[in-house]
All heavy atoms as a GROMACS GRO file, in nm:
protein
  597
    1MET      N    1  -0.962  -2.261   1.652
    1MET     CA    2  -1.001  -2.158   1.559
    1MET      C    3  -0.922  -2.176   1.429
    1MET      O    4  -0.802  -2.183   1.431
    1MET     CB    5  -0.974  -2.020   1.620
    1MET     CG    6  -1.004  -1.909   1.523
    1MET     SD    7  -0.951  -1.744   1.573
    1MET     CE    8  -1.049  -1.718   1.718
    2LYS      N    9  -0.992  -2.179   1.317
    2LYS     CA   10  -0.926  -2.193   1.187
    2LYS      C   11  -0.871  -2.058   1.142
    2LYS      O   12  -0.937  -1.955   1.150
    2LYS     CB   13  -1.028  -2.245   1.087
    2LYS     CG   14  -0.971  -2.278   0.954
    2LYS     CD   15  -1.077  -2.334   0.860
    2LYS     CE   16  -1.014  -2.361   0.725
    2LYS     NZ   17  -1.115  -2.408   0.630
    3LYS      N   18  -0.747  -2.061   1.092
    3LYS     CA   19  -0.685  -1.938   1.042
    3LYS      C   20  -0.745  -1.905   0.907
    3LYS      O   21  -0.767  -1.993   0.824
    3LYS     CB   22  -0.536  -1.961   1.026
    3LYS     CG   23  -0.453  -1.884   1.121
    3LYS     CD   24  -0.307  -1.903   1.088
    3LYS     CE   25  -0.235  -1.781   1.132
    3LYS     NZ   26  -0.090  -1.792   1.118
    4LYS      N   27  -0.765  -1.775   0.882
    4LYS     CA   28  -0.819  -1.732   0.755
    4LYS      C   29  -0.705  -1.708   0.656
    4LYS      O   30  -0.598  -1.665   0.695
    4LYS     CB   31  -0.899  -1.602   0.772
    4LYS     CG   32  -1.021  -1.621   0.855
    4LYS     CD   33  -1.098  -1.494   0.867
    4LYS     CE   34  -1.221  -1.518   0.955
    4LYS     NZ   35  -1.305  -1.399   0.961
    5ARG      N   36  -0.734  -1.734   0.528
    5ARG     CA   37  -0.637  -1.704   0.424
    5ARG      C   38  -0.624  -1.554   0.410
    5ARG      O   39  -0.722  -1.481   0.418
    5ARG     CB   40  -0.681  -1.764   0.292
    5ARG     CG   41  -0.658  -1.910   0.283
    5ARG     CD   42  -0.688  -1.969   0.146
    5ARG     NE   43  -0.656  -1.878   0.037
    5ARG     CZ   44  -0.708  -1.887  -0.083
    5ARG    NH1   45  -0.792  -1.984  -0.111
    5ARG    NH2   46  -0.674  -1.802  -0.181
    6MET      N   47  -0.506  -1.509   0.383
    6MET     CA   48  -0.479  -1.364   0.362
    6MET      C   49  -0.466  -1.338   0.214
    6MET      O   50  -0.395  -1.409   0.143
    6MET     CB   51  -0.350  -1.325   0.436
    6MET     CG   52  -0.322  -1.178   0.426
    6MET     SD   53  -0.447  -1.080   0.508
    6MET     CE   54  -0.349  -0.967   0.596
    7ILE      N   55  -0.536  -1.241   0.166
    7ILE     CA   56  -0.530  -1.201   0.026
    7ILE      C   57  -0.461  -1.062   0.022
    7ILE      O   58  -0.512  -0.964   0.078
    7ILE     CB   59  -0.669  -1.193  -0.038
    7ILE    CG1   60  -0.732  -1.332  -0.039
    7ILE    CG2   61  -0.662  -1.132  -0.177
    7ILE    CD1   62  -0.872  -1.340  -0.087
    8TRP      N   63  -0.345  -1.056  -0.042
    8TRP     CA   64  -0.269  -0.933  -0.062
    8TRP      C   65  -0.289  -0.894  -0.210
    8TRP      O   66  -0.252  -0.975  -0.298
    8TRP     CB   67  -0.122  -0.954  -0.031
    8TRP     CG   68  -0.094  -0.988   0.109
    8TRP    CD1   69  -0.101  -1.111   0.167
    8TRP    CD2   70  -0.054  -0.900   0.213
    8TRP    NE1   71  -0.067  -1.108   0.296
    8TRP    CE2   72  -0.040  -0.976   0.331
    8TRP    CE3   73  -0.032  -0.762   0.219
    8TRP    CZ2   74  -0.002  -0.919   0.451
    8TRP    CZ3   75   0.006  -0.708   0.340
    8TRP    CH2   76   0.018  -0.786   0.454
    9THR      N   77  -0.337  -0.776  -0.235
    9THR     CA   78  -0.361  -0.735  -0.373
    9THR      C   79  -0.350  -0.584  -0.385
    9THR      O   80  -0.330  -0.514  -0.288
    9THR     CB   81  -0.496  -0.789  -0.424
    9THR    OG1   82  -0.505  -0.770  -0.562
    9THR    CG2   83  -0.614  -0.724  -0.354
   10TYR      N   84  -0.369  -0.536  -0.508
   10TYR     CA   85  -0.362  -0.396  -0.538
   10TYR      C   86  -0.484  -0.359  -0.619
   10TYR      O   87  -0.526  -0.434  -0.706
   10TYR     CB   88  -0.236  -0.366  -0.621
   10TYR     CG   89  -0.215  -0.219  -0.650
   10TYR    CD1   90  -0.153  -0.137  -0.556
   10TYR    CD2   91  -0.261  -0.163  -0.767
   10TYR    CE1   92  -0.136  -0.002  -0.580
   10TYR    CE2   93  -0.242  -0.027  -0.791
   10TYR     CZ   94  -0.180   0.052  -0.698
   10TYR     OH   95  -0.167   0.184  -0.722
   11GLY      N   96  -0.545  -0.245  -0.590
   11GLY     CA   97  -0.663  -0.206  -0.664
   11GLY      C   98  -0.712  -0.068  -0.622
   11GLY      O   99  -0.653  -0.002  -0.538
   12THR      N  100  -0.822  -0.024  -0.681
   12THR     CA  101  -0.887   0.099  -0.648
   12THR      C  102  -1.007   0.063  -0.562
   12THR      O  103  -1.102   0.000  -0.609
   12THR     CB  104  -0.930   0.173  -0.776
   12THR    OG1  105  -0.815   0.192  -0.857
   12THR    CG2  106  -0.990   0.309  -0.741
   13VAL      N  107  -1.006   0.103  -0.438
   13VAL     CA  108  -1.109   0.065  -0.340
   13VAL      C  109  -1.216   0.170  -0.330
   13VAL      O  110  -1.191   0.288  -0.326
   13VAL     CB  111  -1.044   0.042  -0.200
   13VAL    CG1  112  -1.149   0.000  -0.098
   13VAL    CG2  113  -0.932  -0.059  -0.208
   14VAL      N  114  -1.342   0.123  -0.327
   14VAL     CA  115  -1.456   0.211  -0.303
   14VAL      C  116  -1.466   0.230  -0.151
   14VAL      O  117  -1.490   0.134  -0.077
   14VAL     CB  118  -1.587   0.151  -0.357
   14VAL    CG1  119  -1.703   0.245  -0.327
   14VAL    CG2  120  -1.577   0.130  -0.508
   15LEU      N  121  -1.441   0.354  -0.106
   15LEU     CA  122  -1.446   0.386   0.035
   15LEU      C  123  -1.567   0.475   0.064
   15LEU      O  124  -1.610   0.548  -0.023
   15LEU     CB  125  -1.317   0.457   0.076
   15LEU     CG  126  -1.190   0.372   0.070
   15LEU    CD1  127  -1.069   0.458   0.105
   15LEU    CD2  128  -1.200   0.254   0.160
   16PRO      N  129  -1.619   0.477   0.182
   16PRO     CA  130  -1.580   0.396   0.299
   16PRO      C  131  -1.632   0.252   0.289
   16PRO      O  132  -1.731   0.225   0.223
   16PRO     CB  133  -1.643   0.468   0.416
   16PRO     CG  134  -1.767   0.530   0.360
   16PRO     CD  135  -1.732   0.564   0.215
   17LEU      N  136  -1.562   0.162   0.358
   17LEU     CA  137  -1.612   0.026   0.371
   17LEU      C  138  -1.718   0.027   0.478
   17LEU      O  139  -1.701   0.088   0.585
   17LEU     CB  140  -1.499  -0.069   0.412
   17LEU     CG  141  -1.389  -0.095   0.311
   17LEU    CD1  142  -1.293  -0.199   0.364
   17LEU    CD2  143  -1.445  -0.141   0.178
   18ASP      N  144  -1.828  -0.042   0.456
   18ASP     CA  145  -1.933  -0.051   0.555
   18ASP      C  146  -1.939  -0.192   0.612
   18ASP      O  147  -1.945  -0.289   0.536
   18ASP     CB  148  -2.070  -0.016   0.492
   18ASP     CG  149  -2.080   0.130   0.448
   18ASP    OD1  150  -2.029   0.215   0.521
   18ASP    OD2  151  -2.139   0.155   0.342
   19ILE      N  152  -1.939  -0.201   0.743
   19ILE     CA  153  -1.951  -0.331   0.812
   19ILE      C  154  -2.084  -0.391   0.772
   19ILE      O  155  -2.188  -0.324   0.772
   19ILE     CB  156  -1.941  -0.314   0.965
   19ILE    CG1  157  -1.813  -0.242   1.006
   19ILE    CG2  158  -1.955  -0.449   1.035
   19ILE    CD1  159  -1.686  -0.310   0.963
   20GLY      N  160  -2.084  -0.521   0.736
   20GLY     CA  161  -2.207  -0.588   0.698
   20GLY      C  162  -2.239  -0.576   0.550
   20GLY      O  163  -2.338  -0.635   0.504
   21LYS      N  164  -2.157  -0.500   0.476
   21LYS     CA  165  -2.180  -0.488   0.332
   21LYS      C  166  -2.055  -0.538   0.256
   21LYS      O  167  -1.948  -0.544   0.314
   21LYS     CB  168  -2.209  -0.343   0.293
   21LYS     CG  169  -2.339  -0.293   0.352
   21LYS     CD  170  -2.375  -0.158   0.296
   21LYS     CE  171  -2.509  -0.116   0.353
   21LYS     NZ  172  -2.548   0.013   0.302
   22GLN      N  173  -2.072  -0.569   0.131
   22GLN     CA  174  -1.961  -0.617   0.050
   22GLN      C  175  -1.864  -0.503   0.019
   22GLN      O  176  -1.908  -0.390  -0.003
   22GLN     CB  177  -2.012  -0.679  -0.079
   22GLN     CG  178  -2.101  -0.798  -0.056
   22GLN     CD  179  -2.169  -0.844  -0.184
   22GLN    OE1  180  -2.222  -0.762  -0.257
   22GLN    NE2  181  -2.168  -0.974  -0.207
   23ALA      N  182  -1.736  -0.536   0.014
   23ALA     CA  183  -1.636  -0.441  -0.030
   23ALA      C  184  -1.625  -0.450  -0.181
   23ALA      O  185  -1.639  -0.557  -0.239
   23ALA     CB  186  -1.500  -0.468   0.035
   24ARG      N  187  -1.597  -0.336  -0.247
   24ARG     CA  188  -1.579  -0.335  -0.391
   24ARG      C  189  -1.446  -0.269  -0.425
   24ARG      O  190  -1.410  -0.167  -0.366
   24ARG     CB  191  -1.691  -0.256  -0.457
   24ARG     CG  192  -1.824  -0.324  -0.447
   24ARG     CD  193  -1.933  -0.238  -0.513
   24ARG     NE  194  -2.056  -0.308  -0.529
   24ARG     CZ  195  -2.146  -0.326  -0.432
   24ARG    NH1  196  -2.125  -0.275  -0.314
   24ARG    NH2  197  -2.256  -0.392  -0.456
   25TYR      N  198  -1.372  -0.329  -0.519
   25TYR     CA  199  -1.248  -0.269  -0.564
   25TYR      C  200  -1.226  -0.306  -0.710
   25TYR      O  201  -1.268  -0.410  -0.756
   25TYR     CB  202  -1.129  -0.310  -0.475
   25TYR     CG  203  -1.094  -0.456  -0.472
   25TYR    CD1  204  -0.995  -0.506  -0.553
   25TYR    CD2  205  -1.164  -0.545  -0.389
   25TYR    CE1  206  -0.960  -0.642  -0.548
   25TYR    CE2  207  -1.131  -0.679  -0.383
   25TYR     CZ  208  -1.029  -0.728  -0.466
   25TYR     OH  209  -0.998  -0.861  -0.464
   26LEU      N  210  -1.160  -0.213  -0.780
   26LEU     CA  211  -1.130  -0.232  -0.919
   26LEU      C  212  -0.986  -0.276  -0.932
   26LEU      O  213  -0.895  -0.213  -0.879
   26LEU     CB  214  -1.149  -0.101  -0.994
   26LEU     CG  215  -1.150  -0.103  -1.146
   26LEU    CD1  216  -1.269  -0.186  -1.196
   26LEU    CD2  217  -1.156   0.038  -1.200
   27GLN      N  218  -0.963  -0.390  -0.999
   27GLN     CA  219  -0.830  -0.446  -1.015
   27GLN      C  220  -0.809  -0.480  -1.163
   27GLN      O  221  -0.884  -0.564  -1.217
   27GLN     CB  222  -0.813  -0.569  -0.928
   27GLN     CG  223  -0.676  -0.630  -0.934
   27GLN     CD  224  -0.669  -0.756  -0.851
   27GLN    OE1  225  -0.750  -0.847  -0.867
   27GLN    NE2  226  -0.571  -0.762  -0.761
   28ASN      N  227  -0.712  -0.415  -1.226
   28ASN     CA  228  -0.681  -0.436  -1.369
   28ASN      C  229  -0.808  -0.425  -1.454
   28ASN      O  230  -0.829  -0.504  -1.547
   28ASN     CB  231  -0.617  -0.574  -1.389
   28ASN     CG  232  -0.484  -0.585  -1.322
   28ASN    OD1  233  -0.409  -0.489  -1.315
   28ASN    ND2  234  -0.453  -0.704  -1.269
   29GLY      N  235  -0.889  -0.326  -1.424
   29GLY     CA  236  -1.007  -0.299  -1.505
   29GLY      C  237  -1.126  -0.389  -1.475
   29GLY      O  238  -1.229  -0.380  -1.539
   30VAL      N  239  -1.112  -0.476  -1.375
   30VAL     CA  240  -1.221  -0.569  -1.339
   30VAL      C  241  -1.274  -0.534  -1.200
   30VAL      O  242  -1.195  -0.520  -1.104
   30VAL     CB  243  -1.172  -0.716  -1.339
   30VAL    CG1  244  -1.279  -0.809  -1.292
   30VAL    CG2  245  -1.118  -0.753  -1.475
   31LEU      N  246  -1.406  -0.515  -1.189
   31LEU     CA  247  -1.465  -0.487  -1.057
   31LEU      C  248  -1.475  -0.616  -0.977
   31LEU      O  249  -1.532  -0.716  -1.023
   31LEU     CB  250  -1.607  -0.426  -1.075
   31LEU     CG  251  -1.678  -0.392  -0.945
   31LEU    CD1  252  -1.605  -0.284  -0.869
   31LEU    CD2  253  -1.821  -0.350  -0.972
   32LYS      N  254  -1.416  -0.616  -0.860
   32LYS     CA  255  -1.420  -0.732  -0.770
   32LYS      C  256  -1.509  -0.699  -0.650
   32LYS      O  257  -1.508  -0.586  -0.603
   32LYS     CB  258  -1.280  -0.766  -0.720
   32LYS     CG  259  -1.176  -0.783  -0.828
   32LYS     CD  260  -1.154  -0.928  -0.856
   32LYS     CE  261  -1.043  -0.943  -0.959
   32LYS     NZ  262  -0.981  -1.067  -0.958
   33VAL      N  263  -1.582  -0.797  -0.605
   33VAL     CA  264  -1.672  -0.780  -0.488
   33VAL      C  265  -1.642  -0.890  -0.390
   33VAL      O  266  -1.630  -1.008  -0.424
   33VAL     CB  267  -1.820  -0.789  -0.532
   33VAL    CG1  268  -1.912  -0.769  -0.414
   33VAL    CG2  269  -1.850  -0.683  -0.639
   34THR      N  270  -1.623  -0.853  -0.264
   34THR     CA  271  -1.592  -0.950  -0.160
   34THR      C  272  -1.719  -0.997  -0.089
   34THR      O  273  -1.828  -0.946  -0.116
   34THR     CB  274  -1.497  -0.891  -0.056
   34THR    OG1  275  -1.568  -0.791   0.021
   34THR    CG2  276  -1.374  -0.828  -0.119
   35GLU      N  277  -1.701  -1.084   0.007
   35GLU     CA  278  -1.807  -1.120   0.100
   35GLU      C  279  -1.835  -0.999   0.187
   35GLU      O  280  -1.764  -0.899   0.182
   35GLU     CB  281  -1.765  -1.236   0.187
   35GLU     CG  282  -1.730  -1.362   0.114
   35GLU     CD  283  -1.673  -1.466   0.209
   35GLU    OE1  284  -1.582  -1.432   0.289
   35GLU    OE2  285  -1.716  -1.581   0.202
   36LYS      N  286  -1.931  -1.006   0.273
   36LYS     CA  287  -1.964  -0.898   0.365
   36LYS      C  288  -1.844  -0.874   0.458
   36LYS      O  289  -1.784  -0.968   0.510
   36LYS     CB  290  -2.088  -0.930   0.446
   36LYS     CG  291  -2.212  -0.933   0.367
   36LYS     CD  292  -2.332  -0.966   0.449
   36LYS     CE  293  -2.460  -0.973   0.362
   36LYS     NZ  294  -2.574  -1.017   0.440
   37VAL      N  295  -1.814  -0.746   0.481
   37VAL     CA  296  -1.705  -0.706   0.567
   37VAL      C  297  -1.749  -0.727   0.713
   37VAL      O  298  -1.854  -0.677   0.756
   37VAL     CB  299  -1.667  -0.558   0.543
   37VAL    CG1  300  -1.561  -0.513   0.642
   37VAL    CG2  301  -1.620  -0.539   0.400
   38LEU      N  302  -1.667  -0.800   0.789
   38LEU     CA  303  -1.695  -0.822   0.932
   38LEU      C  304  -1.634  -0.710   1.018
   38LEU      O  305  -1.693  -0.664   1.112
   38LEU     CB  306  -1.640  -0.957   0.978
   38LEU     CG  307  -1.700  -1.081   0.913
   38LEU    CD1  308  -1.634  -1.205   0.967
   38LEU    CD2  309  -1.850  -1.086   0.934
   39ARG      N  310  -1.511  -0.670   0.981
   39ARG     CA  311  -1.446  -0.562   1.053
   39ARG      C  312  -1.327  -0.508   0.972
   39ARG      O  313  -1.267  -0.580   0.894
   39ARG     CB  314  -1.400  -0.605   1.191
   39ARG     CG  315  -1.297  -0.712   1.193
   39ARG     CD  316  -1.269  -0.758   1.337
   39ARG     NE  317  -1.179  -0.871   1.332
   39ARG     CZ  318  -1.079  -0.887   1.416
   39ARG    NH1  319  -1.060  -0.799   1.511
   39ARG    NH2  320  -1.001  -0.991   1.404
   40VAL      N  321  -1.301  -0.380   0.992
   40VAL     CA  322  -1.184  -0.316   0.931
   40VAL      C  323  -1.072  -0.330   1.035
   40VAL      O  324  -1.087  -0.288   1.150
   40VAL     CB  325  -1.213  -0.169   0.898
   40VAL    CG1  326  -1.086  -0.102   0.845
   40VAL    CG2  327  -1.326  -0.159   0.796
   41LEU      N  328  -0.962  -0.392   0.993
   41LEU     CA  329  -0.851  -0.417   1.084
   41LEU      C  330  -0.754  -0.298   1.091
   41LEU      O  331  -0.703  -0.265   1.197
   41LEU     CB  332  -0.776  -0.542   1.039
   41LEU     CG  333  -0.859  -0.669   1.031
   41LEU    CD1  334  -0.780  -0.782   0.966
   41LEU    CD2  335  -0.906  -0.710   1.168
   42GLU      N  336  -0.729  -0.234   0.977
   42GLU     CA  337  -0.635  -0.125   0.974
   42GLU      C  338  -0.656  -0.045   0.844
   42GLU      O  339  -0.685  -0.103   0.741
   42GLU     CB  340  -0.491  -0.182   0.974
   42GLU     CG  341  -0.381  -0.081   0.983
   42GLU     CD  342  -0.243  -0.147   0.992
   42GLU    OE1  343  -0.233  -0.272   1.002
   42GLU    OE2  344  -0.148  -0.076   0.984
   43GLN      N  345  -0.643   0.087   0.856
   43GLN     CA  346  -0.654   0.168   0.735
   43GLN      C  347  -0.545   0.275   0.740
   43GLN      O  348  -0.529   0.347   0.839
   43GLN     CB  349  -0.789   0.234   0.726
   43GLN     CG  350  -0.806   0.310   0.598
   43GLN     CD  351  -0.948   0.360   0.575
   43GLN    OE1  352  -1.040   0.330   0.654
   43GLN    NE2  353  -0.970   0.436   0.470
   44ALA      N  354  -0.467   0.285   0.634
   44ALA     CA  355  -0.357   0.380   0.622
   44ALA      C  356  -0.382   0.462   0.494
   44ALA      O  357  -0.480   0.440   0.424
   44ALA     CB  358  -0.223   0.311   0.619
   45GLU      N  359  -0.289   0.550   0.466
   45GLU     CA  360  -0.303   0.636   0.348
   45GLU      C  361  -0.300   0.558   0.218
   45GLU      O  362  -0.362   0.596   0.120
   45GLU     CB  363  -0.190   0.737   0.347
   45GLU     CG  364  -0.205   0.845   0.245
   45GLU     CD  365  -0.098   0.952   0.261
   45GLU    OE1  366  -0.086   1.009   0.370
   45GLU    OE2  367  -0.026   0.974   0.163
   46ASP      N  368  -0.228   0.446   0.215
   46ASP     CA  369  -0.210   0.372   0.090
   46ASP      C  370  -0.253   0.226   0.095
   46ASP      O  371  -0.232   0.153  -0.001
   46ASP     CB  372  -0.064   0.382   0.047
   46ASP     CG  373   0.031   0.329   0.150
   46ASP    OD1  374  -0.008   0.306   0.262
   46ASP    OD2  375   0.151   0.313   0.115
   47TYR      N  376  -0.316   0.185   0.200
   47TYR     CA  377  -0.368   0.044   0.206
   47TYR      C  378  -0.478   0.033   0.311
   47TYR      O  379  -0.495   0.121   0.395
   47TYR     CB  380  -0.257  -0.057   0.236
   47TYR     CG  381  -0.204  -0.051   0.378
   47TYR    CD1  382  -0.258  -0.131   0.478
   47TYR    CD2  383  -0.096   0.032   0.411
   47TYR    CE1  384  -0.210  -0.126   0.606
   47TYR    CE2  385  -0.050   0.039   0.537
   47TYR     CZ  386  -0.104  -0.040   0.637
   47TYR     OH  387  -0.060  -0.036   0.767
   48ILE      N  388  -0.551  -0.077   0.300
   48ILE     CA  389  -0.655  -0.106   0.398
   48ILE      C  390  -0.655  -0.255   0.423
   48ILE      O  391  -0.632  -0.337   0.332
   48ILE     CB  392  -0.795  -0.059   0.350
   48ILE    CG1  393  -0.896  -0.071   0.462
   48ILE    CG2  394  -0.839  -0.134   0.227
   48ILE    CD1  395  -1.022   0.008   0.438
   49LYS      N  396  -0.677  -0.295   0.546
   49LYS     CA  397  -0.688  -0.436   0.585
   49LYS      C  398  -0.827  -0.455   0.646
   49LYS      O  399  -0.868  -0.378   0.732
   49LYS     CB  400  -0.582  -0.476   0.688
   49LYS     CG  401  -0.442  -0.477   0.634
   49LYS     CD  402  -0.344  -0.519   0.742
   49LYS     CE  403  -0.200  -0.514   0.690
   49LYS     NZ  404  -0.104  -0.550   0.794
   50PHE      N  405  -0.895  -0.559   0.596
   50PHE     CA  406  -1.026  -0.591   0.653
   50PHE      C  407  -1.051  -0.739   0.646
   50PHE      O  408  -0.978  -0.814   0.581
   50PHE     CB  409  -1.137  -0.512   0.579
   50PHE     CG  410  -1.150  -0.542   0.433
   50PHE    CD1  411  -1.237  -0.640   0.387
   50PHE    CD2  412  -1.076  -0.472   0.339
   50PHE    CE1  413  -1.250  -0.668   0.253
   50PHE    CE2  414  -1.088  -0.499   0.204
   50PHE     CZ  415  -1.176  -0.595   0.160
   51GLU      N  416  -1.153  -0.783   0.720
   51GLU     CA  417  -1.183  -0.924   0.734
   51GLU      C  418  -1.324  -0.954   0.687
   51GLU      O  419  -1.419  -0.878   0.716
   51GLU     CB  420  -1.169  -0.960   0.881
   51GLU     CG  421  -1.197  -1.099   0.920
   51GLU     CD  422  -1.180  -1.124   1.069
   51GLU    OE1  423  -1.168  -1.029   1.147
   51GLU    OE2  424  -1.182  -1.245   1.105
   52THR      N  425  -1.340  -1.064   0.614
   52THR     CA  426  -1.469  -1.119   0.580
   52THR      C  427  -1.484  -1.254   0.650
   52THR      O  428  -1.394  -1.291   0.726
   52THR     CB  429  -1.484  -1.134   0.428
   52THR    OG1  430  -1.395  -1.236   0.382
   52THR    CG2  431  -1.459  -1.003   0.353
   53GLU      N  432  -1.589  -1.327   0.623
   53GLU     CA  433  -1.608  -1.453   0.692
   53GLU      C  434  -1.498  -1.554   0.664
   53GLU      O  435  -1.453  -1.627   0.750
   53GLU     CB  436  -1.742  -1.513   0.652
   53GLU     CG  437  -1.780  -1.634   0.733
   53GLU     CD  438  -1.920  -1.686   0.701
   53GLU    OE1  439  -2.012  -1.603   0.689
   53GLU    OE2  440  -1.934  -1.810   0.692
   54ARG      N  441  -1.446  -1.558   0.538
   54ARG     CA  442  -1.348  -1.659   0.502
   54ARG      C  443  -1.206  -1.604   0.480
   54ARG      O  444  -1.110  -1.681   0.480
   54ARG     CB  445  -1.391  -1.732   0.375
   54ARG     CG  446  -1.517  -1.815   0.395
   54ARG     CD  447  -1.552  -1.896   0.272
   54ARG     NE  448  -1.575  -1.809   0.158
   54ARG     CZ  449  -1.563  -1.844   0.035
   54ARG    NH1  450  -1.527  -1.967   0.004
   54ARG    NH2  451  -1.585  -1.760  -0.064
   55PHE      N  452  -1.191  -1.474   0.460
   55PHE     CA  453  -1.061  -1.418   0.422
   55PHE      C  454  -1.027  -1.290   0.497
   55PHE      O  455  -1.118  -1.220   0.541
   55PHE     CB  456  -1.057  -1.384   0.270
   55PHE     CG  457  -1.086  -1.498   0.181
   55PHE    CD1  458  -1.210  -1.513   0.122
   55PHE    CD2  459  -0.989  -1.597   0.157
   55PHE    CE1  460  -1.237  -1.619   0.038
   55PHE    CE2  461  -1.017  -1.703   0.072
   55PHE     CZ  462  -1.140  -1.714   0.013
   56CYS      N  463  -0.898  -1.263   0.505
   56CYS     CA  464  -0.849  -1.131   0.547
   56CYS      C  465  -0.787  -1.068   0.423
   56CYS      O  466  -0.716  -1.136   0.347
   56CYS     CB  467  -0.744  -1.142   0.657
   56CYS     SG  468  -0.810  -1.193   0.815
   57TYR      N  469  -0.819  -0.944   0.397
   57TYR     CA  470  -0.768  -0.875   0.279
   57TYR      C  471  -0.673  -0.763   0.320
   57TYR      O  472  -0.697  -0.693   0.420
   57TYR     CB  473  -0.881  -0.808   0.201
   57TYR     CG  474  -0.972  -0.903   0.127
   57TYR    CD1  475  -1.077  -0.968   0.195
   57TYR    CD2  476  -0.956  -0.926  -0.007
   57TYR    CE1  477  -1.160  -1.054   0.127
   57TYR    CE2  478  -1.039  -1.012  -0.076
   57TYR     CZ  479  -1.142  -1.075  -0.008
   57TYR     OH  480  -1.225  -1.162  -0.076
   58CYS      N  481  -0.569  -0.745   0.242
   58CYS     CA  482  -0.483  -0.627   0.249
   58CYS      C  483  -0.477  -0.574   0.107
   58CYS      O  484  -0.421  -0.640   0.019
   58CYS     CB  485  -0.346  -0.658   0.302
   58CYS     SG  486  -0.243  -0.509   0.310
   59ILE      N  487  -0.537  -0.458   0.083
   59ILE     CA  488  -0.540  -0.402  -0.049
   59ILE      C  489  -0.466  -0.269  -0.051
   59ILE      O  490  -0.503  -0.176   0.023
   59ILE     CB  491  -0.685  -0.379  -0.096
   59ILE    CG1  492  -0.766  -0.511  -0.092
   59ILE    CG2  493  -0.688  -0.318  -0.234
   59ILE    CD1  494  -0.910  -0.496  -0.128
   60GLU      N  495  -0.361  -0.263  -0.129
   60GLU     CA  496  -0.294  -0.136  -0.155
   60GLU      C  497  -0.378  -0.066  -0.259
   60GLU      O  498  -0.420  -0.128  -0.358
   60GLU     CB  499  -0.152  -0.162  -0.205
   60GLU     CG  500  -0.064  -0.222  -0.097
   60GLU     CD  501   0.081  -0.233  -0.146
   60GLU    OE1  502   0.134  -0.136  -0.200
   60GLU    OE2  503   0.136  -0.342  -0.127
   61TYR      N  504  -0.400   0.065  -0.242
   61TYR     CA  505  -0.501   0.125  -0.327
   61TYR      C  506  -0.473   0.270  -0.366
   61TYR      O  507  -0.390   0.336  -0.308
   61TYR     CB  508  -0.639   0.118  -0.262
   61TYR     CG  509  -0.650   0.185  -0.128
   61TYR    CD1  510  -0.655   0.324  -0.119
   61TYR    CD2  511  -0.655   0.114  -0.012
   61TYR    CE1  512  -0.666   0.386   0.003
   61TYR    CE2  513  -0.667   0.175   0.112
   61TYR     CZ  514  -0.674   0.311   0.119
   61TYR     OH  515  -0.685   0.372   0.240
   62HIS      N  516  -0.557   0.311  -0.463
   62HIS     CA  517  -0.582   0.450  -0.495
   62HIS      C  518  -0.726   0.472  -0.446
   62HIS      O  519  -0.812   0.391  -0.477
   62HIS     CB  520  -0.578   0.476  -0.643
   62HIS     CG  521  -0.443   0.461  -0.705
   62HIS    ND1  522  -0.339   0.543  -0.673
   62HIS    CD2  523  -0.393   0.372  -0.794
   62HIS    CE1  524  -0.232   0.508  -0.739
   62HIS    NE2  525  -0.261   0.401  -0.813
   63ILE      N  526  -0.748   0.578  -0.378
   63ILE     CA  527  -0.883   0.604  -0.325
   63ILE      C  528  -0.977   0.644  -0.438
   63ILE      O  529  -0.943   0.724  -0.521
   63ILE     CB  530  -0.878   0.714  -0.215
   63ILE    CG1  531  -0.794   0.665  -0.098
   63ILE    CG2  532  -1.017   0.751  -0.169
   63ILE    CD1  533  -0.769   0.769   0.007
   64ALA      N  534  -1.095   0.588  -0.435
   64ALA     CA  535  -1.196   0.613  -0.540
   64ALA      C  536  -1.322   0.674  -0.483
   64ALA      O  537  -1.431   0.642  -0.527
   64ALA     CB  538  -1.227   0.482  -0.611
   65GLU      N  539  -1.312   0.761  -0.386
   65GLU     CA  540  -1.430   0.816  -0.322
   65GLU      C  541  -1.520   0.891  -0.421
   65GLU      O  542  -1.642   0.875  -0.421
   65GLU     CB  543  -1.391   0.909  -0.210
   65GLU     CG  544  -1.330   0.835  -0.094
   65GLU     CD  545  -1.277   0.927   0.012
   65GLU    OE1  546  -1.285   1.051  -0.003
   65GLU    OE2  547  -1.224   0.878   0.112
   66GLU      N  548  -1.462   0.969  -0.512
   66GLU     CA  549  -1.540   1.043  -0.608
   66GLU      C  550  -1.605   0.954  -0.711
   66GLU      O  551  -1.709   0.987  -0.765
   66GLU     CB  552  -1.454   1.151  -0.676
   66GLU     CG  553  -1.412   1.259  -0.581
   66GLU     CD  554  -1.332   1.366  -0.650
   66GLU    OE1  555  -1.336   1.376  -0.774
   66GLU    OE2  556  -1.263   1.443  -0.577
   67ASN      N  557  -1.543   0.841  -0.744
   67ASN     CA  558  -1.596   0.749  -0.845
   67ASN      C  559  -1.673   0.633  -0.779
   67ASN      O  560  -1.709   0.541  -0.851
   67ASN     CB  561  -1.482   0.695  -0.928
   67ASN     CG  562  -1.414   0.802  -1.007
   67ASN    OD1  563  -1.477   0.901  -1.046
   67ASN    ND2  564  -1.286   0.792  -1.028
   68ALA      N  565  -1.697   0.640  -0.655
   68ALA     CA  566  -1.763   0.528  -0.583
   68ALA      C  567  -1.901   0.499  -0.640
   68ALA      O  568  -1.936   0.385  -0.658
   68ALA     CB  569  -1.770   0.557  -0.433
   69ALA      N  570  -1.975   0.603  -0.668
   69ALA     CA  571  -2.113   0.580  -0.717
   69ALA      C  572  -2.111   0.512  -0.852
   69ALA      O  573  -2.188   0.422  -0.879
   69ALA     CB  574  -2.187   0.714  -0.729
   70ALA      N  575  -2.018   0.549  -0.940
   70ALA     CA  576  -2.009   0.487  -1.071
   70ALA      C  577  -1.968   0.341  -1.060
   70ALA      O  578  -2.018   0.257  -1.132
   70ALA     CB  579  -1.911   0.564  -1.157
   71MET      N  580  -1.873   0.311  -0.970
   71MET     CA  581  -1.830   0.172  -0.954
   71MET      C  582  -1.932   0.085  -0.886
   71MET      O  583  -1.940  -0.034  -0.914
   71MET     CB  584  -1.697   0.168  -0.877
   71MET     CG  585  -1.580   0.218  -0.956
   71MET     SD  586  -1.427   0.218  -0.860
   71MET     CE  587  -1.414   0.047  -0.812
   72ALA      N  588  -2.007   0.142  -0.794
   72ALA     CA  589  -2.104   0.065  -0.716
   72ALA      C  590  -2.228   0.032  -0.799
   72ALA      O  591  -2.301  -0.061  -0.768
   72ALA     CB  592  -2.145   0.141  -0.590
   73ALA      N  593  -2.252   0.106  -0.904
   73ALA     CA  594  -2.373   0.085  -0.984
   73ALA      C  595  -2.366  -0.041  -1.067
   73ALA      O  596  -2.271  -0.100  -1.095
   73ALA     CB  597  -2.394   0.206  -1.076
   0.00000   0.00000   0.00000
């Protein structure tokens, strides 16, 4: 089994993450979109860890639930 690269970053995450859909987060004013989320590994008050086909992400964040619609558009 090939190990996946881990991406550690900081941003504003659009929650909730949906399995099978791309994750979206805002980092330094730039909207970033990942591959489809395979599974959420861990979620805490200030970070989330999830896995895509090629990467594992750990994103320290500010929650953007109220602004999710604006960022997703």
